N, C-alpha and C positions, 0 to 999 in steps of 0.2 A: 337112321338109314333112309336114303331117298328112294321113294317108290318108283317115280318116273320123272326124269328131268324135264323141266319146262322148255329149255332150249337144248335139244339133243347134242348140238355141237359142243356144249360146255360140260357134258356129263363127265368125261374123263377128268377135266380140270377140277370140277367140284369134288369128286371123289378123292382126287389126289390131295386137295387142300384139307380134307377132313380125315385122311387116312390114319395118322398116328395118334388119334385121340387117346387121352385127353389133352396132349400137348399139341400146339400148333406147329406146323412144319415149315412154314414160310410166311413172310410178312405180306403186306398188301402187294398185289401184282396187277399189272395192266396187260391184258392179252388181246390180240387181234385175231380175226378169223384165220389168217394164214400161219399163226403160231402153232407149232407142233410139239407136244410134250409126250408123244407116244414112246414107250420103251424101245430101245434099239433092237434091231433084228440081228441076233448073233450069227446067223447064217450069212448075212450080207452086211457086214459092218460098214457104216457110213458115218462121216463126221456129223456131230449134232448141228441142227439148224440154229442160227442166231436169231432171236426174235427181233423184229424191226423196232419195237418199242422196249427200251430197257430202263431200269431204275438208275438214276443218276445221283440223287441226293436223298438222304433219309434222316429226318430230324424228329425226335420224340421228347416231349415235355410231360412229365407225370407228377401229380400231386397226390401224396398218400397221407390221408388224415385218419389216424388210427387204422381201421381195416377197410376204409373206403378209398378207392383210387379213381382219379379223373385223369385220363390220358389223352393228350392231343398229339396227333400224328400229322406230319407234313412230308409228303413224298413228291420228288420232282422226277418226272419221266421224260425221256428224250426220244423223239421219233427220228431214227437214223435213215429212214427211207425218203424217197422223193414223192411219195403218194400221201394224199389225205386219207386218213384211216378212221375206222370206227372200231371201238374197243369195249372191253368189259373189265371193270375194276373189281377185284375180289379181295376181301380182307377176312382172315380167320380170327374171329373174336373169341376171347376166353369165355368159359361157361358162365352164364348169368350176366354178361356184359350187355349194356344198353347204349346204343348210339344216340347222341344228342345233337350232333351237328355234322354236316357234310357239305363241302364246297369244292369247286374246281375252277381253274382259270379258263376263261373264254375270251379270245380276242384281247389278251393282256389284262383282263379284269377278273377279279375273284367273284364268282357268282354262287349264291347259296343253293344247295340242292334241296330236295323235298323227300321226306320219308312217307311213302304211300303204299297202299295195298298192292300186292304183286300183279294181279291180273289187270288192274287199272293202270299200273305203271307200264306194263307191256303194251297196252293199247295206245296210251299217250305217246310212248316212245316211238312206236312204229309210225304213228301219224305225223309226229314232228320231223322224224328223219326223212319221211317221204317228201316233206316240204323244205328239207335242208336247213332246219333250225338247229339250235344247240341245247340239247337236254343234258341234265346231270341228275338222273333219277336213281334214287337209292332204294333198295328193297331187300327184304330178308329172304334168304334161300337156304333152308335146312338149318340144323342146329349149329350155332356158332359160326355162321358164315354170312357176310353181307356182300351184296353185289350191286354195282352201279354201271349202267350202260353209259358210255362216254362217246360223244361226237361233237365237233370234229377233233381229230388229233392231227394238227397241221404238219406238213412235211418239214423235216430238218428244224424242228422247234421243240421247246420244252412245254410240258403240261404239269401244273402243280395241283395236287389233290390234298385236301385237308379233311381229317376225320377226328372227331372227339367222341370218346365213350367213357362210361362210368361202370364200375363193378365193385362188388363186395369181395374182398380178398380172403382166401382161406387162412385160418389161424389154428395152430395146434400147440397147446400148452405154452401160450405166450409168444410164439414165433409166427410172424406173418410172412406169407409167401407172395411175392410179386413176380409175375412172369410176363414177358413181352415177346411176341413172335418176330425176332430180329433176323433169323436166318434168311438168306437171299439166294444162295448159290443154285438151288435146284431149278428155280423158275427164271432167274434173271439172265443167266448165260454169261455174265461178266462181273468182275468185282465192282462194287459201288464206289464212286469217287469220294464221297464224304458221308460219314455216319456220325451222328451225335445223339446222346441220350442223357437227359437230366431227370433225376428223381428227387423231388423235395419231400421230405418226411417230417410229419408233425405228429406227436403222440401226447395223449392225455396222461401217460405215465412215462417213467424214465426209459430211454432207449439204451439197452445194454450192448447190443451188437448190431452192426449193419455191414453186410458184405455180399459179394457176388461170387459164387463158385464157378460161374461160367465165363466171366470176362474180367480182365484187369481194369479195375475202376479206381477212381479217386473219391475219397470220402472226406467231407468237411463237416465238422460238428459246430452247432451253435447252441451251447448250453446242453442240458440233459435231455431235452425233449424235442429238439429240432436238429436236422441233419440234411446234407445234400450229397447225393451220389451222382458222379458224372462219368461218362465214357465217350471217347472220340476215336475215330478211325478214318484213314484216308487210303483209298485204293486197295483195300484189303477185303478178302472174301469173308463173309459172315456165315459160318457153318453151324452156329449154335444159337438158340434163342437166349435172350437175356433172363437170368434168374437172380432174384435178389431176396435175401432173408433179413427180416427185421425182428430182432429178439428184444422183448420188452420185459420189464419187471412186473411182478404180480401187483394187482391193485391193492 
């Protein structure tokens, strides 16, 4: 539970991202100060506001070796407005996950971010923005949530963010569970143009079953201990997180 938000304007967003624990409720999102996710007033119904920056493409590549997962996320956001914006990137991490890499596009080039202590990150960020430079500072905020302040988000242009994390997957009686926060509807405001997800599985013992109860996926096997699970979607709303079960034989 968060005692006191560091940035009050983000308090509602942070709580919303963490609300349905232990499951994540949305994938990485990029929010700007004028974005509003307040619940609608039933007494005065109004159409929902469309955020100026929306998720355009979402690509995930995961490698699962026994019960260790390494997940690389690439998300492309588009600024539909005519203004240069400042934003905050939020990503709900699974419990126990550790971020190893963060990068974002700046001026058409991919620039590596830096994982630093929260208070120091805030001071550096405010100093750089005041001089109109381009930071991509990643910091931890609460349990299971990473945050990066992003500037600039150029008008009518794309911004690509890459994030890599590792985690130990839960296992119960030989069945490993892999879950990825793929749902986008609640925060994005529109269907994502393209979504793709590949999960390469390697096991030290035979793989008995590999399936997803949440999505229609394609599974290709390579012998008894290797397999690949794939999912693709175009222009379709993502209402559920990706859930994959890997059933393995006893050692």
